[in-house]
Backbone as CSV, one residue per row, in Angstrom:
resi,resn,N_x,N_y,N_z,CA_x,CA_y,CA_z,C_x,C_y,C_z
1,MET,126.645,-26.333,334.626,127.906,-26.610,335.257,129.007,-26.220,334.229
2,THR,130.086,-25.730,334.686,131.223,-25.400,333.829,132.140,-26.524,333.556
3,ASP,132.964,-26.354,332.597,133.977,-27.400,332.285,134.889,-27.603,333.442
4,ASN,135.337,-26.515,334.165,136.188,-26.710,335.292,135.557,-27.457,336.451
5,ASN,134.255,-27.314,336.722,133.559,-28.112,337.678,133.454,-29.541,337.268
6,GLU,133.306,-29.778,335.998,133.217,-31.145,335.503,134.505,-31.902,335.668
7,GLU,135.582,-31.176,335.377,136.988,-31.711,335.614,137.166,-32.149,337.106
8,ASN,136.783,-31.184,337.968,136.920,-31.374,339.420,136.149,-32.625,339.885
9,ILE,134.922,-32.792,339.315,134.113,-33.950,339.664,134.746,-35.199,339.183
10,ASP,135.178,-35.138,337.976,135.847,-36.366,337.356,137.120,-36.774,338.165
11,GLN,137.881,-35.705,338.518,139.118,-35.998,339.363,138.798,-36.578,340.754
12,PHE,137.601,-36.091,341.248,137.110,-36.695,342.561,136.660,-38.118,342.397
13,LEU,135.855,-38.356,341.424,135.269,-39.661,341.285,136.144,-40.696,340.660
14,TYR,137.204,-40.223,339.824,138.093,-41.100,339.181,139.510,-40.593,339.347
15,PRO,140.088,-40.715,340.553,141.433,-40.092,340.821,142.443,-41.015,340.129
16,ARG,143.522,-40.393,339.664,144.529,-41.059,339.015,145.858,-40.804,339.741
17,ALA,146.588,-41.729,340.065,147.902,-41.613,340.696,148.944,-41.466,339.559
18,ARG,150.038,-40.714,339.825,151.042,-40.490,338.942,151.762,-41.794,338.666
19,PHE,152.134,-42.084,337.460,152.998,-43.276,337.047,154.366,-43.041,337.527
20,ARG,154.984,-43.978,338.319,156.402,-43.865,338.733,157.213,-45.006,338.361
21,GLY,156.712,-45.910,337.588,157.574,-47.051,337.237,158.491,-46.870,336.086
22,GLU,159.055,-47.903,335.507,159.914,-47.820,334.375,159.045,-47.426,333.271
23,PHE,159.320,-46.206,332.535,158.501,-45.764,331.499,158.561,-46.540,330.257
24,SER,157.446,-46.756,329.717,157.308,-47.249,328.362,155.868,-46.976,328.026
25,PRO,155.427,-46.831,326.766,154.043,-46.640,326.451,153.125,-47.733,326.957
26,GLU,153.661,-48.977,326.871,152.877,-50.149,327.367,152.701,-50.124,328.796
27,HIS,153.752,-49.754,329.554,153.639,-49.723,330.972,152.641,-48.659,331.482
28,LEU,152.690,-47.528,330.810,151.779,-46.418,331.170,150.276,-46.795,330.808
29,ALA,150.144,-47.441,329.641,148.742,-47.944,329.293,148.292,-48.907,330.370
30,PHE,149.140,-49.898,330.636,148.657,-50.916,331.576,148.370,-50.314,332.945
31,ASP,149.206,-49.276,333.377,149.044,-48.616,334.648,147.654,-47.994,334.676
32,ALA,147.226,-47.418,333.629,145.887,-46.725,333.523,144.814,-47.762,333.693
33,ASN,145.013,-48.892,332.955,143.993,-49.933,332.952,143.866,-50.472,334.344
34,LEU,145.000,-50.718,335.103,145.041,-51.277,336.363,144.417,-50.288,337.332
35,GLN,144.615,-48.985,337.196,143.893,-48.030,338.165,142.397,-47.982,337.885
36,GLU,141.952,-48.138,336.679,140.542,-48.149,336.284,139.911,-49.417,336.888
37,PHE,140.642,-50.599,336.835,140.116,-51.885,337.357,140.008,-51.684,338.798
38,ALA,140.920,-51.159,339.570,140.815,-50.986,340.951,139.617,-49.959,341.423
39,GLN,139.473,-48.952,340.566,138.348,-48.115,340.987,136.994,-48.684,340.696
40,ARG,136.844,-49.427,339.612,135.619,-50.080,339.328,135.331,-51.155,340.350
41,VAL,136.334,-51.950,340.673,136.112,-52.923,341.697,135.735,-52.349,343.057
42,SER,136.256,-51.217,343.371,135.893,-50.561,344.688,134.470,-50.138,344.565
43,LEU,134.033,-49.583,343.416,132.643,-49.191,343.341,131.677,-50.350,343.344
44,ILE,132.055,-51.447,342.739,131.130,-52.692,342.748,131.048,-53.151,344.215
45,CYS,132.174,-53.196,344.892,132.165,-53.680,346.304,131.317,-52.679,347.128
46,GLY,131.423,-51.383,346.958,130.532,-50.501,347.732,129.127,-50.700,347.452
47,LEU,128.786,-50.877,346.135,127.324,-51.117,345.782,126.863,-52.546,346.403
48,GLU,127.716,-53.478,346.380,127.356,-54.803,347.022,127.150,-54.709,348.489
49,THR,128.029,-53.999,349.122,128.003,-53.811,350.600,126.735,-53.032,350.909
50,GLY,126.369,-52.087,350.189,125.226,-51.265,350.411,123.876,-51.888,350.063
51,GLY,123.978,-53.172,349.505,122.796,-53.822,349.188,122.161,-53.411,347.826
52,LYS,122.858,-52.679,347.002,122.360,-52.207,345.750,122.636,-53.305,344.625
53,VAL,123.651,-54.087,344.858,123.947,-55.204,343.772,124.105,-56.530,344.591
54,PRO,123.369,-57.524,344.088,123.422,-58.927,344.773,124.992,-59.389,344.555
55,PRO,125.317,-60.166,345.640,126.662,-60.676,345.688,127.057,-61.448,344.449
56,GLU,126.261,-62.277,343.884,126.612,-63.035,342.663,126.818,-62.051,341.490
57,ASP,126.062,-61.009,341.335,126.223,-60.019,340.238,127.532,-59.363,340.434
58,ALA,127.864,-58.914,341.684,129.149,-58.340,341.969,130.179,-59.166,341.547
59,TYR,130.185,-60.424,342.031,131.228,-61.383,341.641,131.398,-61.468,340.112
60,HIS,130.335,-61.674,339.385,130.451,-61.878,337.903,130.997,-60.581,337.298
61,GLN,130.614,-59.408,337.699,131.119,-58.155,337.204,132.607,-58.033,337.462
62,ILE,133.022,-58.372,338.658,134.559,-58.216,339.002,135.178,-59.327,338.118
63,LYS,134.680,-60.529,338.076,135.409,-61.533,337.202,135.567,-61.067,335.787
64,GLN,134.479,-60.397,335.213,134.648,-59.895,333.732,135.741,-58.713,333.827
65,LEU,135.753,-57.911,334.750,136.711,-56.838,334.780,138.180,-57.449,334.852
66,TRP,138.307,-58.534,335.670,139.556,-59.289,335.793,140.019,-59.812,334.365
67,LYS,139.054,-60.482,333.667,139.351,-60.955,332.420,139.892,-59.927,331.456
68,GLU,139.177,-58.738,331.468,139.656,-57.614,330.641,140.993,-57.102,330.924
69,LEU,141.313,-57.022,332.351,142.603,-56.576,332.835,143.646,-57.571,332.348
70,LYS,143.423,-58.913,332.484,144.354,-59.921,332.070,144.653,-59.821,330.609
71,LYS,143.537,-59.640,329.810,143.720,-59.372,328.328,144.657,-58.243,328.056
72,SER,144.391,-57.190,328.822,145.275,-56.017,328.680,146.751,-56.241,328.853
73,LYS,146.918,-56.936,330.040,148.304,-57.355,330.388,148.958,-58.211,329.365
74,ASP,148.254,-59.215,328.890,148.744,-60.068,327.843,149.068,-59.322,326.556
75,SER,148.344,-58.386,326.212,148.510,-57.670,324.922,149.668,-56.560,325.127
76,LEU,149.674,-55.912,326.289,150.636,-54.813,326.563,151.917,-55.270,327.100
77,LEU,151.982,-56.265,327.901,153.273,-56.519,328.598,153.946,-57.765,328.292
78,THR,153.231,-58.700,327.490,153.949,-59.913,327.241,154.236,-60.134,325.742
79,GLU,153.904,-59.115,324.879,154.327,-59.373,323.467,155.885,-59.159,323.322
80,PRO,156.484,-59.917,322.454,157.839,-59.774,322.265,158.144,-58.433,321.730
81,LYS,159.192,-57.878,322.271,159.738,-56.570,321.839,160.639,-56.853,320.566
82,PRO,160.664,-55.853,319.674,161.616,-56.051,318.558,162.989,-55.924,319.078
83,PRO,163.967,-56.670,318.409,165.373,-56.729,319.002,166.015,-55.294,318.789
84,LYS,166.841,-54.944,319.726,167.600,-53.712,319.708,168.735,-53.855,318.619
85,PRO,169.003,-52.857,317.867,169.983,-52.935,316.857,171.318,-53.111,317.519
86,GLU,172.151,-53.916,316.949,173.529,-54.100,317.540,174.438,-53.041,317.033
87,LEU,175.247,-52.566,318.097,176.210,-51.528,317.735,177.443,-52.077,317.101
88,PRO,178.012,-51.381,316.149,179.241,-51.912,315.538,180.398,-52.040,316.645
89,PRO,181.197,-52.965,316.486,182.282,-53.117,317.500,183.329,-51.934,317.381
90,GLU,183.751,-51.587,318.533,184.599,-50.471,318.665,185.997,-50.919,318.195
91,GLU,186.771,-50.116,317.464,188.086,-50.452,317.105,189.161,-49.888,317.978
């Protein structure tokens, strides 16, 4: 398999939507984590629906993913930002 085919398979299996929110490195990182969370939950739900994963296991896996997403949110979006420097008054 060539690298190009591997890229196409990855894009198919793990699609990423473009980030359109207010840009900051923290927002971009959280958006990537949120998209990964959604993809993994979707996969777990599909496996549970298809009878490949018991409902309790699916629940616990999703609960763990939620805890990881919450931790990501807490570290990326709720940390205090350094104060902006004040501009000198105009004369």
